[in-house]
N, C-alpha and C positions, 0 to 999 in steps of 0.2 A: 479121628481128630489128631491134628499135629500139635505138638507142644514143643517149644524151644526152652531148653534148660540151660541157664547161665550159672557160671560159678567164677570165683576168683576175685571178687571185690573185697574191699576192706579199707583199713586206715594205714596210711603210709606217710612218712615225712617227705617234705619237698626234696626233690633230687632222687627219690627212690623209684622203684619199679614194681609193677604188678602185671600179671597176665590174666586176662579174662578168657573164658572158654564158653562155647555155645554149641550145643548138639541137639538135633531134633529127636523126639521120641514119639511113639505111636506110629501112625501111618507115615511112611517116608516118601519123599518125592523121588522122581526119577532124576531130576536136575533142577537146581535152584541157585540163585545168586543170593548173597547175604550182605548185611551191613550192620554196623554198630552206630547207634545214635546215643546222644546224651542230653539230659535235661537238668539244668541247675535250678535252684529255687527261684521262682519268679521269672524264669526265662522260658523261651520256647524250646521244643525238642529239635536238636540239630543233628545232621549227619556228621559223624566223625570219620568213618572209613567204610569202604565198600570193596567187595571182591566178587569177581565173576564166577560162574560155575566151574569153568576150567581152571581158575586160579591164576590165569595168565594176565589178567587185568586187575589192577587195584587202584583205589582212590584214597587220598587222605586230605582232610581239610587243612587249610593253610595253618591253622592254629596248632596242629599236631604234627605237621611234616617234619621229618627228621627225628621225631621222638616216638611216634606210635607206628606199629607195623601190623597190618592185618594179613592173615595167612590161613590156608586150609590144611588140615591135618591128614593123617592116613588112618582110617578112611576119610574121604573128602567131606563127609557130612559133619565133621567137627571144624569149627572156625575159631581162631584165636585172635585176640587183640593184645599184642605186647606193648606195654606202655612204659617208657623209660623217661628219665629226667622229668618226673612229674612235678607239676606246679600247683599251688593252691587253687588257681583258676580252673584246674581240671576237675575239681570237686563237683560231682553230679551223680545222678542215677544213670547208669549205662544200660541200654536196651539192645538186645540182639534182634534182628529182623531177617525174614527170609521171604523170597518170592519165587514161584515156579517160573522157569524160563525155557524157551526152546533155542536160545542164543547163548552158546557156551562162553562167548567172550564179552557179553554185554554187562555193563554196570548199571545200577539203579540208584538214583540220587534223592528221590522224593518219598516222603512218608507214605503217600497214598499209592505208591507202586509196590509196597510191601504188604503181603497178605497175612503173615504170621509174625507174632511178636513174643518175646520172652517177658518174664515178670519184672525184670529190671534188677540190677545189682548196684549197691551203693559203693561209690569210690570217694573217699575223703582224703585229701592231701593237706597235712598240717604244715604251717610255716615255721 
């Protein structure tokens, strides 16, 4: 059974930074793409950023472009979300997600394309 373990959430003032980390434990994949979603109270869960297995392709939602960066670590099974210039509207529970893939450069955008999810980590940005 694969589990995704997230870390790095917390409380920060507007304009500050946080870095979220996500790593799989248990049975590991041979290749997988990953994404970060977030869900604010009373709202749907939305894709924030995604990265291909190769790390060569990335996606960022319009609301976070220029502020958030998704990357893969070394080894590649760790994924980070660097969040800068945080705003109160970034407050949400952030979820890491992964999906096995045979396409090293493919990105995945939809919730139902992801098979594995982390437990979520709270990010709160105060004004």
